[in-house]
N, C-alpha and C positions, 0 to 999 in steps of 0.2 A: 299235579306237578307238571306233567308234560304239556298240558294246556297253557300253563303260565309261561313256560319257556317258548312255546310257539308264538304266543302273543308278543313277547318282548322282541323276538327275532323279526317278526312281521313289522313291528314298529321301527326297528332299525332299518329295515329294507325300504320303508317309505321315506325315512329321513334322508337316506343316501340318494334316493331317486329325485326328491324335490330340491336337495341342496340346502346348505346352511352357510351363514356368514363364516368366512375363513376357509371354506372348502377349496382344495386344490384340484383343478380340472384340466383337461386337454381337449383341443378341438383342431381340426385340420381345415385350413382355408387356402384354396388355390395351391395346393401341394405343400404348404408350410404348416407344420404342427406347432400349435401355440399352447403354452402352459399359462393358466390364469387362475386367479383366486377370487372367490365371491366376496365382494365388499358388503353388499346388502341384498339378501334374498328378497326382502319385501319390495325394494326399489328396483330389483333386477339389474344391479350394477356389479362390475368386476374390475380388477386391475391385472395387467400383464405381469407374469412372474408370481412370486410369493411374498411372504413377509420379509425375507432377507436372503440374498444370495441364491435365489431360484431363477434360472434363466427362462426367459419367455420363449426363446427359440434355441435351436442348437447353436453353440458357439462357433461351429464350423460353417454356418451360413454365410454366403458371400453375395456381393452385388448390391443392388438397390431393393429395398423392401418398403412396404406401406403397412402400417399397423391397421388391423381390422377395427371397424366401428362397433361390431357386436360379435360375441362368441357364445354359442350355445344358448342364445336367447337373452344374454346379459349385455348391457351397454358398457363398453370399455371407457372408463373415466380417469384412469391413472396408469402410469408406468411404475411398477413396483421397484423397490430397492435392488440395485445391481441386476436388473432384469435383462440388460443387454451387455453386461460387463464382459470385456475381452472377446466380444463377437467380431467376426471378420467382415461385417457388412461395410460397404463403401458409402452408402447413402440411405437415409431414412426419411420418410414422410409420415409425420405423426397425424393421425386422423382427427377430424373435428369431434368434439365431445370430451376430449382428454383435457383435464384442468390441472393435473399435477404430474411433474417429472420428478420422481423421488431421488434420494441420495444415490450417487455412484451408478446411475442408470447406464451411462455409456462410458464409464471409466475404462481407460486402457483399451479402447477399440482401435487397433493399430492402423486400420484402413479408412476410418470414418472421416470423410472430408465435407460431406453435405448433409445438413439437417434442415428440415422444414417444420416449423412450429405453427400450429393452427391458432386462430383467434380464440380466446377463451382460456388459454393457459394462464394460471394465476401464480404458480410456484415452480421454481427450478431448484432442486435440492443441492446439498453439499456435494462437491466433487462430481457433479452430474456429467460433465464433459471432460473431466481431468485427464490429461495425457492422451487426448485425441488430436489428430492433425487437422482439425477444422480451421479454415482460414477466414471464414465469414459466417455470420448468422444474423438473421433478422428477428428481433424480439417483438412479440405481439404487444399491442397497446394495453391489453388486459393485464399484463404481468405486474405483480405486486412485489414479489420476493425472489431474490437470487441468493442461493446459499453460499456459505463460505467455500472458497477455492473451487467454485463451480466451473471456472474456465482455466484452471491452473495448467500450465505447460501445454497450452494449445498454440496453434499457429495464427491466431487472430491478428489482424493488422488494424482493424477499427471496429468499434462496437458502440451502439447507441441505446443506453437504457431509456425506455419510454417514459411517458409522463407520469404513469401511475406507480412506478417503482419507488417504494418507500424503505426497502430493506436490502442492503447489499452486504450479505454475509453476516448480518447481525440479527439474531433471532428474537431479541427482546428490546428493541430500540425504544418502544413506546409502552408505558405501563398501562394498567387497567383504566386509569383516569384520563389517558391521552397525553400525559406529560412525558417529555423526552427524559430518558434516564442518563446514566453516566456516559461520558464521552467514549469510554472504552468500548462501547457497543455501536460506534458510528459506522464501522466498516470492517469486513472480515476477509481480507486477502482474496477477493473474488478473482482477481487477475494475476495471482502470484506466479512468478516465473514465466510470464508471457513475453518471450524475448523478441517477438516481432510486432508487438502492439505499439502503434504509433499515436493513437488518440482514442480517448473516451469522449464521445460527443453526446452529452445529455440533452434530452428533449427540453426545449426552453420552457415548457409548461410544468415541468417537474417541480414539486414544492419541497423536496428534501435535498436534492443534489443539483449541482451545476458544473460547468466546465469553463476553463479559460484556456484557449489554444490546445484543447485536447487533454488538459490536466483535470482530474476529478477533484471537486471541492464540495464542501457543504454549501447549501443554498445561500448563506450569508457571505460567502466568499472569504471566510476567515480561516478555514482549516483545509489544508491539502490532505486528501485521502490516498490518492494514488498518482504517481508520476510515471508515464510510459517509459519502460526500461531502455528503449532503443535510442532515446534522445541522449546527446552527449554533452550539451551545454544548456544552462538554464539561468534566467534572470527572473526571479519570482516577483510578482507585482506587489507594490505597497498595499498594505491592508491585511496581508496574510499574518495571522497571529500564531497559528499552530501548524507544525509539520507532524502529521499523525504517525503513529507507530507503523513501521514496515513500509511506509509509503514510497521510499526510494530503494528498498532492499534489493541488492543484486543488480542495480541499474548500471548502464554503461557510462553514466554521467562522469565527466572528468573535471568540470568546473561549474560552479554555481555562485550566483550573487544572491545573498539573503536580504530580505527587506528589513528596514529599520523598525518595522512594527512587530517583528517576530518576538514571541515571548516563550515558546516551548518547542523543543525538538523531542519527539516521542521515542519510546524504546525501539531499538534496532531500526530507526528511521532510515539510516544510510548504510546499514550493515552490508558488508561484502560488495559495496559499490566500487566504481573505478575512479573515485575522486583523487586528484593529485594534490590539491590544496583547497583550503577553505578558511574563511574568516567569519567568526560567529560573534554577534552582538553589534551594538552601535559603535560609531567611531570612538577610538580610545581616548580622545580628548573631550573635555567638558563641552556640552552643547550650548549653542546660543539661545535656543528656545527653551531648554529644560536642563537644569543642573542634575536632575535625577532621572535618567532615561529608564524605561521599563526594563525590569530584570529579565534575563533569559535563563531558562533551565534546560539542561541536556539530560535526556533519559538514559536508563541503563542500556548498555551495549549499543548505544546510538550509532557509533561508527566502528563497531566491531569488524575485524577482518577486512578493513580497507587497505589492501596490500600495496596500493600505489600511492597512498597518502604520504606526502613528504613534508609539507609545511602546514602548520595549524596556528591560527591567530585567534586568541580568546580576548575579546575586548572588555572594557571595564565594567560592563553591566551583565557579564556572565556570572551568575551567583551560585549555581548548583550544577555539579557534574556527576552523573550517575555511575553506579558500579559497572566496571568493565567497558565504560564508554569508548575508550580508545585501545581496547585490548586487541592483540593480534594485528596491530598496525606496524608491521616489521620494517617498513621503509621510512618511517618518520625520522626526520633529521633535526627539525627545528620547531619548537613550540614557543610562541610569543604569548605571554600572559600579562595583560595590562591591569589586572586587578590590584587594588591598593592593599589587599591582604589575601593570604592563601585561601582558596575555597576548600571546604572539607572534602577530601577524597581519601582513598586507601591504596594499598599497594596493587590492587587489581584494576585500577582505572587506566593506567598506561602500562601495557605489557607487550612482550614478544610472546607469541603463542596464544592460542585461544584458551580461556580460563577453564572450559569444560574438558580440555585435553591436556594431558601432561606430556612433556614438561613445559612450564611457562615461567617467565621471569620479567624483571623490570626492563624498560627500554634504556639500556645503558648508552647506546650510540647517539641518542638524541640530545640536543642542547636545549635547555630551558632558558628563555630570555624573559626577564622581569624588570620592573622599574628599579632604578639604582638603589632607592631607599628601601626596597623590599627583599633584597638578596638574602639577608640574614634570616628573615621570617620564613621564606620559602626553603631555605637550606635546612631548617629544622622541622618543617611541617610534614606530617604523615603523607605518604604518597609522592609528594613533590621532591622530597629529599632523595628519592631513588634515582633521580637524574644525576649522572656523573658530572655534568657541567651545568652550572647555573651562573649565568652572566647578566650584566646590566644591559638594558636597552639604551642605545644611543639616542640622544635628543633628535627628534624628527627634523628633517630639513624642510625649509619652506617649500610649499607646493606638493609635498607628499600627503595629499588629502586622504587617500585610502589607507595610509599607514603601512604600506607593504615594503618600505625601504627604498623606493625609487620614485622618480617623477616621470610619468608617461601619460599616454592618452587616456588611461583609466582614471587618472586624477582630473583631467579636463572634463571627462564625462560626469565624474562625481560632482564637480562644481556646477556644471550645467543642470544636473538633476536637482541640486539644492536650490539653484536660482529659479527653476520652474516649479518648485514646490513638490516635486516627485519624491524627494527624500528630505529628512530633517536636516536643517542647517546646523553646521558644527563650526567650532572655532578654527579647525584646520582648514575649512573651506573659505574662511575669511583671510585669504592669503595676504591681502594688502593691509589688513589690520584696521580697516575703517569702520568696523562694527556691523557690516552687512556683507552678504554674498551676492555679487552682481557681476556684470560683464567685465568689470575691471579685474576681478579675481580670475576669470577665465583667461584673459590676456596675460595676467601675471604667471599663471601656471604654464601657458604655452611658451612664454619667454624663458622661464627657468628650464623647461624641457629642451629648448633650442640653444641653451647656453648663453642667452642674451642678458641674463641677470645672475 
């Protein structure tokens, strides 16, 4: 009996001496004690920290540090989950050989301003640098994946995803056969609440993403994924079809011109932004080129908590408005709806107060403007009837090409854009009524604006 016990204990002693996959160990290098975990005993590889929430070094460590290339005879290939979380270091140089920066590695490091990543890093995990004051970072060309909210609430002013990045916050963008899956996995808020970010400059050779003037888009330039929050005005280029979910959330944007090609505004796309006014859809009048312009849909909570929004124009091709789309828009005074019949909405679409917080109620102070022959229909339609005042839209005056109720330089620019083919020609743009939009219409608008006609 005693011999058997001795044999078992001896075996355990040998196991601990040689190490095993998952073993947690420590080693001291240049006065710094490191905690690491064996990844593969056979390959002699390890990662800093542990499986989760195990610090690689003391969280009270300050100043600049460099990660070791080896510890206890094991090559360091990974930074483990939360391995430097809340550490007080100001700078870190990650050593060559490390290929993965796991989730939350540097999350909430209050002093971290400088990070040096080596060539060979393939993966940056979710929230890896979240809530760190880093203002710049160079991403290695080897990088393939950046996790959701990886740079959330950082001080970045510019960033360049390299040519091999195929995943920005989306874990399953391509299925096993190589096919692109649903659009919901295009982007995962990598730069959420980056209040100082001015531009995302995508490497021109990247095959998944692109940028126009620092705006992040899909490679085909049809879907906006992220718009830098620091910009205050925008004129989106023609060809854009989709504004992706959360792409403008929390932005300082006050004014935006949407393209005539737009067909979808995603969930919470403009939530909590600083918009003052917005017009959605093609011109409210029938078009010269097409009697049936592409319909536009507005997703759930798309403009939630836009506290500065005062005027909303919904043009005649806005066909669907999601739940809570304009909830908590407490400054809204005028809604112009050019639809020929009420869109299906409910009492939660236009509200004071956020639907997730009590109390909330209908926007009683706002006036709904609809076509004269639609007043009765809107007055009895669910959601729309909650407006205290529903009035008819006066006939548009000649020259009011944009339909905002006045004739100004915006109308001149609108006609010029139609004439140059930058936007779709509309009946409103044909100010002279000769069946085409040309320089004569530009002059007509200018004359009306100056009171000459």
